[in-house]
Each structure stands twice: as C-alpha cells, then as structure tokens.
N, C-alpha and C positions, 0 to 999 in steps of 0.2 A: 610810772612812766609807762605813758601808751607805748605799746608795742610797735614798732616799724610795720608799713604796711607791706603785705607780699608783692614781691615782683610779678609782674605780668608774664605769662608763660612765653617761653621763647619760641619764635617762630621757625618752623623747618625750612630751611634754605633750599630752594631748588637750584640745581647747579646750572650756571652759567652755559647759554648754548654758544656755541664760537659762530661768530659772525664771520659771513662769507669777506673775506678780502676783496677790494675793488681791484681788479686787474686794469691797469691803463692799458696794457698791450690791446687789450679786446676792445676798447672805448673807440669807435670812430667818428671822429668829427666830420659833419657834411662837408664837403665842397662847395663853394659857391655854386658851380653848376648843377649840381646834386637838389642844393636848396632852391635854385631857380625853376628845375624840372618839378619839385614838389609842390611848388605854390602853382605851376601853369595847370600840373595835375588836378589841384583842389580846385584852381578856377573852372576847370573843364569838367570835372565829375561830382562836384559838390553841391550839397542842397543849400538851401538860403541860410541855416543854422552854421553848416562847415564853412560858408564863405564868409560869413561877419566875424568868424575868429580872426580873421587877418586885420592888422591895423589899418585905419582908414578907409574901412567897407562898412557900412551901414546898411541898414534895412533897403533903402532905395538903390543904391549902388549893387547891392547883391540881387535885388530882384532886376535890374537893368542886365546885370551879368546873364542872369539865368535865360531872360527872354531872347537877349541878343544870340545866346549858345542855341538855344532852341529854334531860332529862325535862321541863322546862318551856318551853324555846325560849332565844332570845337574849334579853340583858337589855337594857331600852330605855332606862333612864338608869342613874344612880348611886343615886338613892333606892331604885330598885327591887333594885338589887346589896346595897345596905346592908340591906334587909329580908331576904336570904338568910338561912336557918337556920343556916350553917356558920361564922357570925362569932360567937366565942365572948368574953365580957367586953368588953375594950377594943380588941378585934382591929381592928375596922372603923377606928376614931380613929386607930388606929396607921398602918393602910396607907392611910387618905385624906391623913394627914400626910406620911408618907414619900414618896407619888406626887403631892405639891403640887395634892391634888384640890379642898382645902377653901379 
C-alpha cells in the first residue's frame, strides 16, 4: 500500500492588525448649503476635466462655463449661473436637479 502524501508545510500566520474602528462622531455630512458652495466653487475654479465630473456637464458646457467665467468673472450665486446664455431649453433644470441644488 502506498504511503500517504506528506502534508504541505504550514504557513506562518501573521498576526491580524487591528483595524481602526469607524467613529461616527467624526464623520460630518455636508449640509445642503455646504454642498451648494462646493459646487459653485468647483464651477468658479475648476478646469475642463474637474467641471465635467458634475452630472449633466459635458465637454461643450464645461467649455462654455470656462469661457463665460473668463469673460465675465466668477459666478456669485446660482441665480447668476442660471441666467448664463449657454443653458438651452431645460438644461438648467436638469443640471439643478441632478446636482441636488433645488
């Protein structure tokens, strides 16, 4: 009768590192006002790629935002942004809804 195959050598186990527990007290959720400020800041200071990260903003709209911004200065608020001439049809409403600005 053949002898049983030897068992493979045992691997040396490394001790488990303790994972940091998630502290809910330290996690801060953005308020709607903070979110709106960050979107407006991105539209005022972002480059083409950064602006295109926002939903409903493609290459053409990002280019129009940057061109409008360079000619007229930064947007002061969303009302001023909504009056910009590059929003066609219901594009502003779609942008506003997709980015939770309304």
